C-alpha positions, 0 to 999 in steps of 0.5 A, a space after each residue: 500499499 502506497 504511504 499517504 501523499 505529504 504536504 509541504 507549504 509552498 514558501 510558507 503557504 503564499 496564498 495566505 501569508 507573505 511568502 518565505 516570511 517568519 509569519 508564514 513559517 510560524 503559521 505553518 508550524 501549526 498546521 497538520 502537514 509534514 514539511 514547510 519549504 523555503 528557498 535559500 541564497 547566500 549574503 556577501 558574507 556567507 550568511 544563508 538567508 531565506 528569500 525566493 528570488 536572487 533579487 530583493 526587489 519583488 518581496 522587500 522594500 530594498 532592490 539588487 541582488 541578495 549576494 550584494 548584501 551583508 547579513 547585517 545589511 540583510 537584516 535591516 530589510 523589511 519584507 513587504 505585507 509584514 508588520 515590519 519583519 526582516 527575512 528570515 535566516 536559515 537559523 531563524 526558519 529553523 528555530 521556528 520549526 524546532 520542536 514541532 512535527 514540521 520538517 524543514 524543506 530547503 530549496 537551494 537557489 542560484 545567484 542572479 546570473 543563474 549560477 550556483 553560489 560557491 560554498 552554499 551546500 556546506 554552509 547550509 548543512 552546517 546551518 542544519 547541523 547547528 540546529 540539529 536538523 539535518 536528519 529530518 531536513 530534505 534539500 531540493 533544487 534545480 541544479 543537479 550538481 548542487 544536489 549531488 553535492 548535497 546527496 554525497 554529503 549525506 545525513 539528510 532525510 533526502 534530496 530531491 532534484 527539481 526539473 523544469 518542464 523545459 528540461 523535461 521535455 529535452 531529456 524525457 522521462 528515460 533521461 530523467 530516470 538515468 540522471 537520478 539513478 546516476 546521481 543516486 537522488 532518491 526523489 524528483 520533482 516537477 510542476 504539477 502539470 507535467 505529471 501523469 499516471 505513466 510518469 508516476 508509474 515509471 518512477 515508482 518502477 524505478 524506485 524514484 520518489 515523485 514531488 511536485 509543486 503547483 497544486 494549488 487549488 482543489 482539482 489539482 490537489 485532488 489529481 496529486 492525491 489521486 496519483 499518489 505522489 510522495 509529496 506536493 508543495 502548495 500555496 494553499 496549505 489548509 485547503 490541501 490538508 482538508 482535501 486529503 483528510 476529508 
């Protein structure tokens, strides 16, 4: 029997709260779900911080690359839609989840040029270790080499390689399976729209887990639950919980 599909709040549940904010993660930590997904970048002085975009412009009162700010400068920035909150550091995000059943799901992002941040994997793992959270944390991301580095480091609950739709079209299902097996990734992830019964069946047969994002409304949430994906990250976690439990 296939285990129940797990639910992660996508960026903390951005339909309900400012994305990747301390408020979002505090609210997520009270919900009956399994993981809280966040995104991380590096500051100029090597602090791992929580932000989706490589640029500050869209979600904060500041502009320019995350990587151009020191940790102290980053702490002076304010997240739009909050009551004056700074974006959380990785340590602050982990502190919010500590002692709750909600586990960390950390997406490692690339810089504003689309390149991996040098040293971000060991810095992220050091943060997880300092919080005592490595063993229950997932690291996820689109850059296969970065995910391979996390996989080789070991000690995590898991690593998931994410694929854009264009990448999936380029390499196909056979290429997806071959790459995941070559790197030893236990899970792959892609947008909800890319997932169908054939893909699920093939990945199940190969022993590869399936994650997704973009299941944000009742029809797509029900579809993912029906297909039995391992986990989906959703912008509306209370709706997903209600549909799964109902």
